[in-house]
mmCIF file as gemmi writes it, N, C-alpha and C atoms, coordinates in Angstrom:
data_model
loop_
_atom_site.group_PDB
_atom_site.id
_atom_site.type_symbol
_atom_site.label_atom_id
_atom_site.label_alt_id
_atom_site.label_comp_id
_atom_site.label_asym_id
_atom_site.label_entity_id
_atom_site.label_seq_id
_atom_site.pdbx_PDB_ins_code
_atom_site.Cartn_x
_atom_site.Cartn_y
_atom_site.Cartn_z
_atom_site.occupancy
_atom_site.B_iso_or_equiv
_atom_site.pdbx_formal_charge
_atom_site.auth_seq_id
_atom_site.auth_asym_id
_atom_site.pdbx_PDB_model_num
ATOM 1 N N . MET Axp A 1 ? -51.031 -42.555 115.572 1 0 ? 1 A 1
ATOM 2 C CA . MET Axp A 1 ? -50.001 -44.166 116.978 1 0 ? 1 A 1
ATOM 3 C C . MET Axp A 1 ? -50.986 -44.989 116.386 1 0 ? 1 A 1
ATOM 4 N N . ASN Axp A 2 ? -51.143 -45.809 116.004 1 0 ? 2 A 1
ATOM 5 C CA . ASN Axp A 2 ? -50.711 -47.077 115.353 1 0 ? 2 A 1
ATOM 6 C C . ASN Axp A 2 ? -50.594 -48.189 116.773 1 0 ? 2 A 1
ATOM 7 N N . ASN Axp A 3 ? -52.034 -48.078 117.873 1 0 ? 3 A 1
ATOM 8 C CA . ASN Axp A 3 ? -52.47 -49.22 118.526 1 0 ? 3 A 1
ATOM 9 C C . ASN Axp A 3 ? -52.093 -50.979 118.138 1 0 ? 3 A 1
ATOM 10 N N . ASN Axp A 4 ? -52.653 -51.598 116.972 1 0 ? 4 A 1
ATOM 11 C CA . ASN Axp A 4 ? -52.496 -52.537 116.646 1 0 ? 4 A 1
ATOM 12 C C . ASN Axp A 4 ? -51.322 -52.942 116.865 1 0 ? 4 A 1
ATOM 13 N N . ILE Axp A 5 ? -51.697 -54.728 117.274 1 0 ? 5 A 1
ATOM 14 C CA . ILE Axp A 5 ? -50.997 -55.312 117.496 1 0 ? 5 A 1
ATOM 15 C C . ILE Axp A 5 ? -51.896 -57.043 117.377 1 0 ? 5 A 1
ATOM 16 N N . SER Axp A 6 ? -51.287 -58.171 117.76 1 0 ? 6 A 1
ATOM 17 C CA . SER Axp A 6 ? -52.016 -59.286 117.047 1 0 ? 6 A 1
ATOM 18 C C . SER Axp A 6 ? -52.034 -60.222 118.392 1 0 ? 6 A 1
ATOM 19 N N . LEU Axp A 7 ? -52.71 -60.595 118.935 1 0 ? 7 A 1
ATOM 20 C CA . LEU Axp A 7 ? -53.395 -61.059 120.002 1 0 ? 7 A 1
ATOM 21 C C . LEU Axp A 7 ? -52.539 -61.998 120.662 1 0 ? 7 A 1
ATOM 22 N N . ASP Axp A 8 ? -51.831 -62.485 119.875 1 0 ? 8 A 1
ATOM 23 C CA . ASP Axp A 8 ? -51.194 -63.543 120.262 1 0 ? 8 A 1
ATOM 24 C C . ASP Axp A 8 ? -49.888 -62.655 121.326 1 0 ? 8 A 1
ATOM 25 N N . LYS Axp A 9 ? -49.829 -61.218 121.061 1 0 ? 9 A 1
ATOM 26 C CA . LYS Axp A 9 ? -49.124 -60.647 122.066 1 0 ? 9 A 1
ATOM 27 C C . LYS Axp A 9 ? -49.992 -59.654 123.077 1 0 ? 9 A 1
ATOM 28 N N . ALA Axp A 10 ? -51.726 -60.132 123.17 1 0 ? 10 A 1
ATOM 29 C CA . ALA Axp A 10 ? -52.389 -58.94 124.311 1 0 ? 10 A 1
ATOM 30 C C . ALA Axp A 10 ? -52.299 -59.672 125.51 1 0 ? 10 A 1
ATOM 31 N N . ASN Axp A 11 ? -51.535 -58.226 126.366 1 0 ? 11 A 1
ATOM 32 C CA . ASN Axp A 11 ? -51.085 -58.502 127.638 1 0 ? 11 A 1
ATOM 33 C C . ASN Axp A 11 ? -52.673 -59.317 128.475 1 0 ? 11 A 1
ATOM 34 N N . LEU Axp A 12 ? -52.697 -60.437 129.91 1 0 ? 12 A 1
ATOM 35 C CA . LEU Axp A 12 ? -53.89 -61.034 129.604 1 0 ? 12 A 1
ATOM 36 C C . LEU Axp A 12 ? -54.091 -59.898 130.444 1 0 ? 12 A 1
ATOM 37 N N . ASN Axp A 13 ? -56.184 -59.755 130.709 1 0 ? 13 A 1
ATOM 38 C CA . ASN Axp A 13 ? -57.553 -59.124 131.533 1 0 ? 13 A 1
ATOM 39 C C . ASN Axp A 13 ? -57.185 -57.887 131.623 1 0 ? 13 A 1
ATOM 40 N N . GLU Axp A 14 ? -56.292 -57.413 129.592 1 0 ? 14 A 1
ATOM 41 C CA . GLU Axp A 14 ? -56.678 -55.421 129.1 1 0 ? 14 A 1
ATOM 42 C C . GLU Axp A 14 ? -57.982 -56.149 127.463 1 0 ? 14 A 1
ATOM 43 N N . LYS Axp A 15 ? -58.404 -55.325 127.66 1 0 ? 15 A 1
ATOM 44 C CA . LYS Axp A 15 ? -59.85 -55.945 126.402 1 0 ? 15 A 1
ATOM 45 C C . LYS Axp A 15 ? -58.737 -54.603 125.5 1 0 ? 15 A 1
ATOM 46 N N . TYR Axp A 16 ? -59.762 -55.488 124.593 1 0 ? 16 A 1
ATOM 47 C CA . TYR Axp A 16 ? -58.709 -55.369 122.218 1 0 ? 16 A 1
ATOM 48 C C . TYR Axp A 16 ? -60.779 -55.022 121.977 1 0 ? 16 A 1
ATOM 49 N N . TYR Axp A 17 ? -60.262 -54.534 120.605 1 0 ? 17 A 1
ATOM 50 C CA . TYR Axp A 17 ? -61.46 -54.674 119.855 1 0 ? 17 A 1
ATOM 51 C C . TYR Axp A 17 ? -60.458 -55.347 118.324 1 0 ? 17 A 1
ATOM 52 N N . ILE Axp A 18 ? -60.999 -56.343 117.993 1 0 ? 18 A 1
ATOM 53 C CA . ILE Axp A 18 ? -60.824 -56.593 116.371 1 0 ? 18 A 1
ATOM 54 C C . ILE Axp A 18 ? -60.969 -56.662 115.403 1 0 ? 18 A 1
ATOM 55 N N . GLU Axp A 19 ? -59.87 -55.788 115.053 1 0 ? 19 A 1
ATOM 56 C CA . GLU Axp A 19 ? -59.334 -55.203 114.172 1 0 ? 19 A 1
ATOM 57 C C . GLU Axp A 19 ? -60.283 -55.481 112.541 1 0 ? 19 A 1
ATOM 58 N N . LYS Axp A 20 ? -59.032 -57.046 112.185 1 0 ? 20 A 1
ATOM 59 C CA . LYS Axp A 20 ? -58.995 -58.133 110.769 1 0 ? 20 A 1
ATOM 60 C C . LYS Axp A 20 ? -58.81 -58.979 111.399 1 0 ? 20 A 1
ATOM 61 N N . VAL Axp A 21 ? -59.007 -60.209 110.707 1 0 ? 21 A 1
ATOM 62 C CA . VAL Axp A 21 ? -58.978 -61.599 110.467 1 0 ? 21 A 1
ATOM 63 C C . VAL Axp A 21 ? -57.959 -62.175 109.89 1 0 ? 21 A 1
ATOM 64 N N . LEU Axp A 22 ? -56.641 -62.359 109.445 1 0 ? 22 A 1
ATOM 65 C CA . LEU Axp A 22 ? -55.544 -62.636 108.353 1 0 ? 22 A 1
ATOM 66 C C . LEU Axp A 22 ? -55.715 -64.299 108.203 1 0 ? 22 A 1
ATOM 67 N N . LEU Axp A 23 ? -57.265 -65.346 108.782 1 0 ? 23 A 1
ATOM 68 C CA . LEU Axp A 23 ? -56.968 -65.915 109.086 1 0 ? 23 A 1
ATOM 69 C C . LEU Axp A 23 ? -57.4 -67.181 107.601 1 0 ? 23 A 1
ATOM 70 N N . ASP Axp A 24 ? -56.986 -68.141 106.234 1 0 ? 24 A 1
ATOM 71 C CA . ASP Axp A 24 ? -56.937 -69.002 105.78 1 0 ? 24 A 1
ATOM 72 C C . ASP Axp A 24 ? -58.937 -69.063 105.361 1 0 ? 24 A 1
ATOM 73 N N . GLU Axp A 25 ? -59.623 -69.358 104.825 1 0 ? 25 A 1
ATOM 74 C CA . GLU Axp A 25 ? -61 -68.881 105.244 1 0 ? 25 A 1
ATOM 75 C C . GLU Axp A 25 ? -62.005 -69.65 105.533 1 0 ? 25 A 1
ATOM 76 N N . HIS Axp A 26 ? -61.609 -71.132 105.537 1 0 ? 26 A 1
ATOM 77 C CA . HIS Axp A 26 ? -61.901 -72.537 106.258 1 0 ? 26 A 1
ATOM 78 C C . HIS Axp A 26 ? -61.399 -72.187 108.268 1 0 ? 26 A 1
ATOM 79 N N . THR Axp A 27 ? -60.383 -70.918 108.345 1 0 ? 27 A 1
ATOM 80 C CA . THR Axp A 27 ? -60.561 -71.221 109.6 1 0 ? 27 A 1
ATOM 81 C C . THR Axp A 27 ? -61.461 -69.544 110.402 1 0 ? 27 A 1
ATOM 82 N N . LYS Axp A 28 ? -60.904 -68.604 108.815 1 0 ? 28 A 1
ATOM 83 C CA . LYS Axp A 28 ? -61.463 -67.311 108.996 1 0 ? 28 A 1
ATOM 84 C C . LYS Axp A 28 ? -63.355 -67.498 109.764 1 0 ? 28 A 1
ATOM 85 N N . LYS Axp A 29 ? -64.301 -68.895 108.321 1 0 ? 29 A 1
ATOM 86 C CA . LYS Axp A 29 ? -65.491 -68.907 109.099 1 0 ? 29 A 1
ATOM 87 C C . LYS Axp A 29 ? -65.438 -69.618 110.431 1 0 ? 29 A 1
ATOM 88 N N . ARG Axp A 30 ? -64.699 -70.443 110.567 1 0 ? 30 A 1
ATOM 89 C CA . ARG Axp A 30 ? -64.701 -71.401 112.271 1 0 ? 30 A 1
ATOM 90 C C . ARG Axp A 30 ? -65.022 -69.672 113.363 1 0 ? 30 A 1
ATOM 91 N N . ILE Axp A 31 ? -63.72 -68.924 112.402 1 0 ? 31 A 1
ATOM 92 C CA . ILE Axp A 31 ? -63.563 -68.08 114.112 1 0 ? 31 A 1
ATOM 93 C C . ILE Axp A 31 ? -64.24 -66.86 113.986 1 0 ? 31 A 1
ATOM 94 N N . TYR Axp A 32 ? -65.296 -66.501 112.996 1 0 ? 32 A 1
ATOM 95 C CA . TYR Axp A 32 ? -66.177 -65.459 113.029 1 0 ? 32 A 1
ATOM 96 C C . TYR Axp A 32 ? -67.856 -66.755 113.124 1 0 ? 32 A 1
ATOM 97 N N . ASP Axp A 33 ? -67.596 -67.829 113.524 1 0 ? 33 A 1
ATOM 98 C CA . ASP Axp A 33 ? -68.986 -68.252 113.642 1 0 ? 33 A 1
ATOM 99 C C . ASP Axp A 33 ? -68.69 -68.106 115.358 1 0 ? 33 A 1
ATOM 100 N N . LEU Axp A 34 ? -67.945 -68.129 115.789 1 0 ? 34 A 1
ATOM 101 C CA . LEU Axp A 34 ? -67.356 -68.081 117.659 1 0 ? 34 A 1
ATOM 102 C C . LEU Axp A 34 ? -67.655 -66.579 117.69 1 0 ? 34 A 1
ATOM 103 N N . GLY Axp A 35 ? -68.695 -65.359 116.371 1 0 ? 35 A 1
ATOM 104 C CA . GLY Axp A 35 ? -68.445 -64.423 117.587 1 0 ? 35 A 1
ATOM 105 C C . GLY Axp A 35 ? -67.401 -63.476 117.378 1 0 ? 35 A 1
ATOM 106 N N . MET Axp A 36 ? -66.277 -63.566 116.636 1 0 ? 36 A 1
ATOM 107 C CA . MET Axp A 36 ? -64.785 -62.893 116.839 1 0 ? 36 A 1
ATOM 108 C C . MET Axp A 36 ? -64.601 -62.316 115.465 1 0 ? 36 A 1
ATOM 109 N N . ILE Axp A 37 ? -66.177 -61.436 115.341 1 0 ? 37 A 1
ATOM 110 C CA . ILE Axp A 37 ? -65.796 -60.273 113.945 1 0 ? 37 A 1
ATOM 111 C C . ILE Axp A 37 ? -65.36 -58.582 114.169 1 0 ? 37 A 1
ATOM 112 N N . GLU Axp A 38 ? -64.908 -58.704 112.846 1 0 ? 38 A 1
ATOM 113 C CA . GLU Axp A 38 ? -64.117 -57.254 113.117 1 0 ? 38 A 1
ATOM 114 C C . GLU Axp A 38 ? -65.264 -56.237 114.651 1 0 ? 38 A 1
ATOM 115 N N . ASN Axp A 39 ? -63.824 -54.763 115.087 1 0 ? 39 A 1
ATOM 116 C CA . ASN Axp A 39 ? -65.306 -54.595 116.336 1 0 ? 39 A 1
ATOM 117 C C . ASN Axp A 39 ? -65.638 -55.504 118.109 1 0 ? 39 A 1
ATOM 118 N N . THR Axp A 40 ? -65.74 -56.169 116.923 1 0 ? 40 A 1
ATOM 119 C CA . THR Axp A 40 ? -65.627 -57.418 119.004 1 0 ? 40 A 1
ATOM 120 C C . THR Axp A 40 ? -64.738 -57.098 119.194 1 0 ? 40 A 1
ATOM 121 N N . VAL Axp A 41 ? -65.021 -56.955 121.156 1 0 ? 41 A 1
ATOM 122 C CA . VAL Axp A 41 ? -64.173 -56.871 121.808 1 0 ? 41 A 1
ATOM 123 C C . VAL Axp A 41 ? -63.801 -58.685 122.384 1 0 ? 41 A 1
ATOM 124 N N . ILE Axp A 42 ? -62.274 -59.013 122.942 1 0 ? 42 A 1
ATOM 125 C CA . ILE Axp A 42 ? -62.289 -59.287 123.375 1 0 ? 42 A 1
ATOM 126 C C . ILE Axp A 42 ? -61.278 -59.582 124.229 1 0 ? 42 A 1
ATOM 127 N N . GLU Axp A 43 ? -60.507 -60.295 125.165 1 0 ? 43 A 1
ATOM 128 C CA . GLU Axp A 43 ? -59.74 -59.857 126.41 1 0 ? 43 A 1
ATOM 129 C C . GLU Axp A 43 ? -58.808 -61.579 126.099 1 0 ? 43 A 1
ATOM 130 N N . ALA Axp A 44 ? -57.646 -61.378 126.949 1 0 ? 44 A 1
ATOM 131 C CA . ALA Axp A 44 ? -56.967 -62.512 126.776 1 0 ? 44 A 1
ATOM 132 C C . ALA Axp A 44 ? -56.514 -63.068 128.423 1 0 ? 44 A 1
ATOM 133 N N . LEU Axp A 45 ? -57.748 -64.089 128.4 1 0 ? 45 A 1
ATOM 134 C CA . LEU Axp A 45 ? -57.368 -64.556 130.233 1 0 ? 45 A 1
ATOM 135 C C . LEU Axp A 45 ? -56.709 -65.509 131.063 1 0 ? 45 A 1
ATOM 136 N N . TYR Axp A 46 ? -56.232 -66.805 130.347 1 0 ? 46 A 1
ATOM 137 C CA . TYR Axp A 46 ? -55.176 -67.026 131.081 1 0 ? 46 A 1
ATOM 138 C C . TYR Axp A 46 ? -54.248 -67.591 129.617 1 0 ? 46 A 1
ATOM 139 N N . ARG Axp A 47 ? -53.253 -68.322 130.118 1 0 ? 47 A 1
ATOM 140 C CA . ARG Axp A 47 ? -52.33 -68.805 129.313 1 0 ? 47 A 1
ATOM 141 C C . ARG Axp A 47 ? -51.631 -69.954 130.304 1 0 ? 47 A 1
ATOM 142 N N . SER Axp A 48 ? -51.36 -70.783 128.907 1 0 ? 48 A 1
ATOM 143 C CA . SER Axp A 48 ? -51.368 -72.595 129.656 1 0 ? 48 A 1
ATOM 144 C C . SER Axp A 48 ? -50.063 -72.652 130.464 1 0 ? 48 A 1
ATOM 145 N N . PRO Axp A 49 ? -49.861 -72.93 130.947 1 0 ? 49 A 1
ATOM 146 C CA . PRO Axp A 49 ? -48.964 -73.155 131.112 1 0 ? 49 A 1
ATOM 147 C C . PRO Axp A 49 ? -46.993 -72.435 130.338 1 0 ? 49 A 1
ATOM 148 N N . PHE Axp A 50 ? -46.949 -73.52 129.166 1 0 ? 50 A 1
ATOM 149 C CA . PHE Axp A 50 ? -46.334 -73.017 127.974 1 0 ? 50 A 1
ATOM 150 C C . PHE Axp A 50 ? -46.394 -72.483 127.259 1 0 ? 50 A 1
ATOM 151 N N . ASN Axp A 51 ? -47.658 -71.663 127.462 1 0 ? 51 A 1
ATOM 152 C CA . ASN Axp A 51 ? -48.392 -70.619 126.447 1 0 ? 51 A 1
ATOM 153 C C . ASN Axp A 51 ? -48.694 -70.226 125.457 1 0 ? 51 A 1
ATOM 154 N N . ASP Axp A 52 ? -49.16 -70.981 125.896 1 0 ? 52 A 1
ATOM 155 C CA . ASP Axp A 52 ? -50.124 -72.199 123.736 1 0 ? 52 A 1
ATOM 156 C C . ASP Axp A 52 ? -50.748 -73.3 124.379 1 0 ? 52 A 1
ATOM 157 N N . PRO Axp A 53 ? -52.551 -72.971 124.222 1 0 ? 53 A 1
ATOM 158 C CA . PRO Axp A 53 ? -52.954 -72.276 124.321 1 0 ? 53 A 1
ATOM 159 C C . PRO Axp A 53 ? -53.694 -71.108 125.024 1 0 ? 53 A 1
ATOM 160 N N . THR Axp A 54 ? -53.848 -69.967 124.266 1 0 ? 54 A 1
ATOM 161 C CA . THR Axp A 54 ? -54.104 -68.615 125.51 1 0 ? 54 A 1
ATOM 162 C C . THR Axp A 54 ? -55.681 -68.543 125.246 1 0 ? 54 A 1
ATOM 163 N N . ALA Axp A 55 ? -56.615 -68.812 126.69 1 0 ? 55 A 1
ATOM 164 C CA . ALA Axp A 55 ? -58.079 -68.668 126.967 1 0 ? 55 A 1
ATOM 165 C C . ALA Axp A 55 ? -58.415 -66.618 126.218 1 0 ? 55 A 1
ATOM 166 N N . TYR Axp A 56 ? -59.548 -66.903 125.711 1 0 ? 56 A 1
ATOM 167 C CA . TYR Axp A 56 ? -59.688 -65.105 125.758 1 0 ? 56 A 1
ATOM 168 C C . TYR Axp A 56 ? -61.312 -65.074 125.482 1 0 ? 56 A 1
ATOM 169 N N . LEU Axp A 57 ? -62.15 -63.837 126.578 1 0 ? 57 A 1
ATOM 170 C CA . LEU Axp A 57 ? -63.172 -64.468 126.532 1 0 ? 57 A 1
ATOM 171 C C . LEU Axp A 57 ? -63.79 -62.892 125.544 1 0 ? 57 A 1
ATOM 172 N N . VAL Axp A 58 ? -64.684 -64.086 124.636 1 0 ? 58 A 1
ATOM 173 C CA . VAL Axp A 58 ? -65.192 -62.277 123.053 1 0 ? 58 A 1
ATOM 174 C C . VAL Axp A 58 ? -67.205 -63.333 124.389 1 0 ? 58 A 1
ATOM 175 N N . ARG Axp A 59 ? -67.801 -62.475 123.847 1 0 ? 59 A 1
ATOM 176 C CA . ARG Axp A 59 ? -69.122 -62.084 123.62 1 0 ? 59 A 1
ATOM 177 C C . ARG Axp A 59 ? -69.852 -63.219 124.81 1 0 ? 59 A 1
ATOM 178 N N . GLY Axp A 60 ? -68.961 -63.633 126.34 1 0 ? 60 A 1
ATOM 179 C CA . GLY Axp A 60 ? -69.393 -64.029 127.293 1 0 ? 60 A 1
ATOM 180 C C . GLY Axp A 60 ? -68.575 -65.729 127.235 1 0 ? 60 A 1
ATOM 181 N N . THR Axp A 61 ? -68.174 -66.053 126.081 1 0 ? 61 A 1
ATOM 182 C CA . THR Axp A 61 ? -68.468 -67.081 126.212 1 0 ? 61 A 1
ATOM 183 C C . THR Axp A 61 ? -65.939 -67.52 126.525 1 0 ? 61 A 1
ATOM 184 N N . ILE Axp A 62 ? -65.65 -68.445 126.677 1 0 ? 62 A 1
ATOM 185 C CA . ILE Axp A 62 ? -64.241 -68.063 126.618 1 0 ? 62 A 1
ATOM 186 C C . ILE Axp A 62 ? -63.893 -69.592 125.81 1 0 ? 62 A 1
ATOM 187 N N . ILE Axp A 63 ? -62.838 -68.808 124.86 1 0 ? 63 A 1
ATOM 188 C CA . ILE Axp A 63 ? -62.436 -69.718 123.225 1 0 ? 63 A 1
ATOM 189 C C . ILE Axp A 63 ? -61.212 -69.334 124.093 1 0 ? 63 A 1
ATOM 190 N N . ALA Axp A 64 ? -60.691 -70.603 123.668 1 0 ? 64 A 1
ATOM 191 C CA . ALA Axp A 64 ? -58.756 -71.675 123.466 1 0 ? 64 A 1
ATOM 192 C C . ALA Axp A 64 ? -58.665 -71.49 122 1 0 ? 64 A 1
ATOM 193 N N . ILE Axp A 65 ? -57.763 -70.426 121.214 1 0 ? 65 A 1
ATOM 194 C CA . ILE Axp A 65 ? -57.06 -70.527 120.273 1 0 ? 65 A 1
ATOM 195 C C . ILE Axp A 65 ? -55.614 -70.824 120.863 1 0 ? 65 A 1
ATOM 196 N N . ARG Axp A 66 ? -55.017 -71.23 119.331 1 0 ? 66 A 1
ATOM 197 C CA . ARG Axp A 66 ? -53.298 -71.421 119.662 1 0 ? 66 A 1
ATOM 198 C C . ARG Axp A 66 ? -52.778 -70.078 119.086 1 0 ? 66 A 1
ATOM 199 N N . ASN Axp A 67 ? -51.001 -69.969 120.033 1 0 ? 67 A 1
ATOM 200 C CA . ASN Axp A 67 ? -51.028 -69.052 118.84 1 0 ? 67 A 1
ATOM 201 C C . ASN Axp A 67 ? -50.751 -68.109 117.94 1 0 ? 67 A 1
ATOM 202 N N . GLU Axp A 68 ? -50.639 -70.385 116.915 1 0 ? 68 A 1
ATOM 203 C CA . GLU Axp A 68 ? -49.984 -69.855 115.84 1 0 ? 68 A 1
ATOM 204 C C . GLU Axp A 68 ? -51.739 -68.842 114.704 1 0 ? 68 A 1
ATOM 205 N N . ASP Axp A 69 ? -52.349 -68.986 115.407 1 0 ? 69 A 1
ATOM 206 C CA . ASP Axp A 69 ? -54.179 -68.404 114.975 1 0 ? 69 A 1
ATOM 207 C C . ASP Axp A 69 ? -54.201 -67.619 115.048 1 0 ? 69 A 1
ATOM 208 N N . ALA Axp A 70 ? -53.575 -67.268 116.825 1 0 ? 70 A 1
ATOM 209 C CA . ALA Axp A 70 ? -53.892 -65.833 117.252 1 0 ? 70 A 1
ATOM 210 C C . ALA Axp A 70 ? -52.674 -64.843 116.705 1 0 ? 70 A 1
ATOM 211 N N . LYS Axp A 71 ? -51.348 -65.338 116.701 1 0 ? 71 A 1
ATOM 212 C CA . LYS Axp A 71 ? -50.675 -64.062 115.357 1 0 ? 71 A 1
ATOM 213 C C . LYS Axp A 71 ? -51.535 -63.539 114.431 1 0 ? 71 A 1
ATOM 214 N N . LYS Axp A 72 ? -52.205 -64.1 113.856 1 0 ? 72 A 1
ATOM 215 C CA . LYS Axp A 72 ? -52.649 -63.732 112.496 1 0 ? 72 A 1
ATOM 216 C C . LYS Axp A 72 ? -54.065 -63.4 112.632 1 0 ? 72 A 1
ATOM 217 N N . ILE Axp A 73 ? -55.317 -62.898 114.197 1 0 ? 73 A 1
ATOM 218 C CA . ILE Axp A 73 ? -56.055 -62.329 114.304 1 0 ? 73 A 1
ATOM 219 C C . ILE Axp A 73 ? -55.415 -61.204 114.359 1 0 ? 73 A 1
ATOM 220 N N . ILE Axp A 74 ? -55.678 -59.55 114.336 1 0 ? 74 A 1
ATOM 221 C CA . ILE Axp A 74 ? -55.007 -57.75 114.506 1 0 ? 74 A 1
ATOM 222 C C . ILE Axp A 74 ? -55.739 -57.269 114.979 1 0 ? 74 A 1
ATOM 223 N N . VAL Axp A 75 ? -56.307 -57.142 116.369 1 0 ? 75 A 1
ATOM 224 C CA . VAL Axp A 75 ? -56.54 -55.842 117.384 1 0 ? 75 A 1
ATOM 225 C C . VAL Axp A 75 ? -56.14 -55.083 118.045 1 0 ? 75 A 1
ATOM 226 N N . ARG Axp A 76 ? -56.765 -53.792 119.079 1 0 ? 76 A 1
ATOM 227 C CA . ARG Axp A 76 ? -56.511 -53.088 118.903 1 0 ? 76 A 1
ATOM 228 C C . ARG Axp A 76 ? -56.364 -52.447 120.402 1 0 ? 76 A 1
ATOM 229 N N . ARG Axp A 77 ? -55.865 -51.617 121.431 1 0 ? 77 A 1
ATOM 230 C CA . ARG Axp A 77 ? -56.319 -51.138 122.632 1 0 ? 77 A 1
ATOM 231 C C . ARG Axp A 77 ? -57.781 -50.753 122.551 1 0 ? 77 A 1
ATOM 232 N N . MET Axp A 78 ? -58.103 -50.732 123.523 1 0 ? 78 A 1
ATOM 233 C CA . MET Axp A 78 ? -59.165 -49.86 124.366 1 0 ? 78 A 1
ATOM 234 C C . MET Axp A 78 ? -58.989 -48.292 124.11 1 0 ? 78 A 1
């Protein structure tokens, strides 16, 4: 059974592991610099009124990510 989904489909207040980051190299480096690397726990906390961007908790820091980028981050349920 494959529990992998894109990050934009993550349920609020549910924890996931980052499996793959499929962004272009420049954006991927920025995401990695924020600590969002493979096997890191990530949790969707809040969605903006129009559902873009979404705030995520990663390593004790809240980070807002646009849905366009979140679609290219693959996660799996804990």
